[in-house]
C-alpha positions as a Markdown table, in Angstrom:
| # | Residue | x | y | z |
|---|---|---|---|---|
| 1 | Met | 38.2 | -10.1 | -5.6 |
| 2 | Leu | 34.5 | -9.9 | -6.5 |
| 3 | Arg | 32.8 | -12.7 | -8.3 |
| 4 | Glu | 29.5 | -12.3 | -10.3 |
| 5 | Val | 27.1 | -15.1 | -9.4 |
| 6 | Leu | 23.5 | -16.0 | -9.8 |
| 7 | Ile | 21.0 | -14.4 | -7.4 |
| 8 | Ser | 17.7 | -15.4 | -8.8 |
| 9 | Lys | 16.1 | -17.4 | -11.6 |
| 10 | Leu | 12.6 | -17.9 | -12.9 |
| 11 | His | 12.9 | -21.0 | -15.0 |
| 12 | Arg | 10.4 | -21.8 | -17.8 |
| 13 | Ala | 8.3 | -18.7 | -17.4 |
| 14 | Lys | 5.7 | -18.4 | -20.2 |
| 15 | Val | 5.4 | -15.1 | -22.0 |
| 16 | Thr | 1.8 | -14.0 | -21.7 |
| 17 | Asp | 1.9 | -10.9 | -23.9 |
| 18 | Thr | 4.1 | -8.5 | -25.9 |
| 19 | Asn | 4.0 | -4.8 | -26.2 |
| 20 | Ile | 6.1 | -3.4 | -29.0 |
| 21 | Asn | 5.1 | 0.2 | -28.2 |
| 22 | Tyr | 6.5 | 0.2 | -24.7 |
| 23 | Ser | 9.9 | 1.9 | -24.4 |
| 24 | Gly | 11.6 | -1.3 | -23.1 |
| 25 | Ser | 11.8 | -3.8 | -20.3 |
| 26 | Ile | 10.0 | -7.0 | -19.2 |
| 27 | Thr | 6.9 | -6.9 | -17.1 |
| 28 | Ile | 7.0 | -9.7 | -14.4 |
| 29 | Asp | 4.3 | -10.8 | -12.0 |
| 30 | Lys | 5.1 | -8.8 | -8.8 |
| 31 | Lys | 4.6 | -11.8 | -6.6 |
| 32 | Leu | 7.1 | -13.8 | -8.6 |
| 33 | Met | 9.6 | -10.9 | -8.4 |
| 34 | Asp | 9.2 | -10.8 | -4.6 |
| 35 | Lys | 9.5 | -14.6 | -4.2 |
| 36 | Val | 12.9 | -14.7 | -5.9 |
| 37 | Gly | 14.1 | -11.2 | -4.9 |
| 38 | Ile | 14.0 | -9.3 | -8.2 |
| 39 | Val | 13.5 | -5.6 | -7.5 |
| 40 | Glu | 11.8 | -3.0 | -9.8 |
| 41 | His | 14.2 | -1.7 | -12.5 |
| 42 | Glu | 16.8 | -4.3 | -11.7 |
| 43 | Lys | 18.8 | -5.6 | -14.7 |
| 44 | Val | 17.7 | -9.0 | -15.8 |
| 45 | His | 18.9 | -11.5 | -18.4 |
| 46 | Val | 16.1 | -13.1 | -20.4 |
| 47 | Trp | 16.9 | -16.3 | -22.3 |
| 48 | Asp | 14.3 | -17.7 | -24.7 |
| 49 | Ile | 14.2 | -21.5 | -24.5 |
| 50 | Asp | 12.3 | -21.8 | -27.7 |
| 51 | Asn | 14.5 | -19.8 | -30.1 |
| 52 | Gly | 17.8 | -19.2 | -28.3 |
| 53 | Val | 17.5 | -15.4 | -28.2 |
| 54 | Arg | 19.2 | -13.7 | -25.2 |
| 55 | Val | 18.4 | -10.1 | -24.1 |
| 56 | Ile | 19.4 | -7.9 | -21.2 |
| 57 | Thr | 16.7 | -5.5 | -20.0 |
| 58 | Tyr | 15.2 | -4.4 | -16.7 |
| 59 | Ala | 12.2 | -5.7 | -14.7 |
| 60 | Ile | 9.0 | -3.8 | -13.9 |
| 61 | Pro | 6.2 | -5.3 | -11.7 |
| 62 | Gly | 3.1 | -6.6 | -13.3 |
| 63 | Lys | -0.2 | -8.4 | -12.5 |
| 64 | Asn | -0.7 | -12.0 | -11.3 |
| 65 | Gly | 0.8 | -14.5 | -13.8 |
| 66 | Glu | 1.9 | -11.7 | -16.2 |
| 67 | Ile | 5.2 | -12.0 | -18.2 |
| 68 | Thr | 5.2 | -9.3 | -20.9 |
| 69 | Met | 8.1 | -8.6 | -23.3 |
| 70 | Asn | 8.2 | -4.9 | -24.1 |
| 71 | Gly | 9.8 | -2.7 | -26.7 |
| 72 | Gly | 12.3 | -4.1 | -29.2 |
| 73 | Ala | 12.6 | -7.4 | -27.4 |
| 74 | Ala | 9.0 | -8.1 | -28.3 |
| 75 | Arg | 10.1 | -8.6 | -31.9 |
| 76 | Leu | 12.4 | -11.4 | -30.7 |
| 77 | Ile | 10.6 | -13.1 | -27.9 |
| 78 | Lys | 6.9 | -13.9 | -28.7 |
| 79 | Lys | 3.8 | -14.6 | -26.7 |
| 80 | Gly | 3.8 | -18.3 | -25.7 |
| 81 | Asp | 7.6 | -18.6 | -25.7 |
| 82 | Arg | 9.1 | -20.2 | -22.6 |
| 83 | Ile | 11.9 | -18.1 | -21.1 |
| 84 | Ile | 14.4 | -18.0 | -18.3 |
| 85 | Ile | 14.8 | -14.8 | -16.3 |
| 86 | Thr | 17.9 | -14.3 | -14.2 |
| 87 | Thr | 19.7 | -11.8 | -12.0 |
| 88 | Phe | 23.3 | -11.7 | -11.0 |
| 89 | Gly | 25.3 | -9.9 | -8.3 |
| 90 | Leu | 28.8 | -9.2 | -7.2 |
| 91 | Phe | 30.1 | -10.9 | -4.1 |
| 92 | Thr | 33.3 | -11.1 | -2.1 |
| 93 | Glu | 34.7 | -14.6 | -1.3 |
| 94 | Lys | 33.4 | -14.2 | 2.2 |
| 95 | Glu | 29.9 | -13.3 | 1.1 |
| 96 | Leu | 29.8 | -16.2 | -1.4 |
| 97 | Lys | 29.9 | -18.7 | 1.6 |
| 98 | Asn | 26.3 | -17.6 | 2.5 |
| 99 | Gln | 25.0 | -16.9 | -1.0 |
| 100 | Lys | 22.4 | -19.3 | -2.3 |
| 101 | Pro | 20.3 | -18.3 | -5.4 |
| 102 | Lys | 16.5 | -18.4 | -5.3 |
| 103 | Ile | 15.5 | -20.6 | -8.3 |
| 104 | Ala | 11.8 | -21.1 | -9.0 |
| 105 | Ile | 10.6 | -23.6 | -11.7 |
| 106 | Leu | 7.2 | -22.4 | -13.2 |
| 107 | Asp | 4.3 | -24.2 | -14.8 |
| 108 | Glu | 2.2 | -23.1 | -17.8 |
| 109 | His | 0.4 | -20.5 | -15.8 |
| 110 | Asn | 3.6 | -19.0 | -14.3 |
| 111 | Lys | 3.0 | -20.6 | -10.9 |
| 112 | Val | 5.9 | -21.9 | -8.9 |
| 113 | Ile | 5.9 | -25.7 | -9.0 |
| 114 | Glu | 9.4 | -26.4 | -7.6 |
| 115 | Trp | 12.2 | -24.6 | -5.8 |
| 116 | Lys | 15.8 | -25.5 | -6.5 |
């Protein structure tokens, strides 16, 4: 049996911009992506702490500190909102024994302030 479990989480990221004219996705600071193991074009879940909106999209790498909501999601998640960005993966029971998610808590400037 496979179980779907958390792989990575960026907690309390701050949206720095929106781009309604982009075809879709979320742009995430490339260094943050690398730190928690999010790869380019990977499916991500984005949960808005401020308004409760949840979207599923894909990640594209961005500049230092950048978190930009693109496309239609930019109508729902606004600049300045605090969000949670997560990825999940499928694991066998054996693989789960060694699986530990990478969870980064971010500050107002999207810098890691704590690891969980």
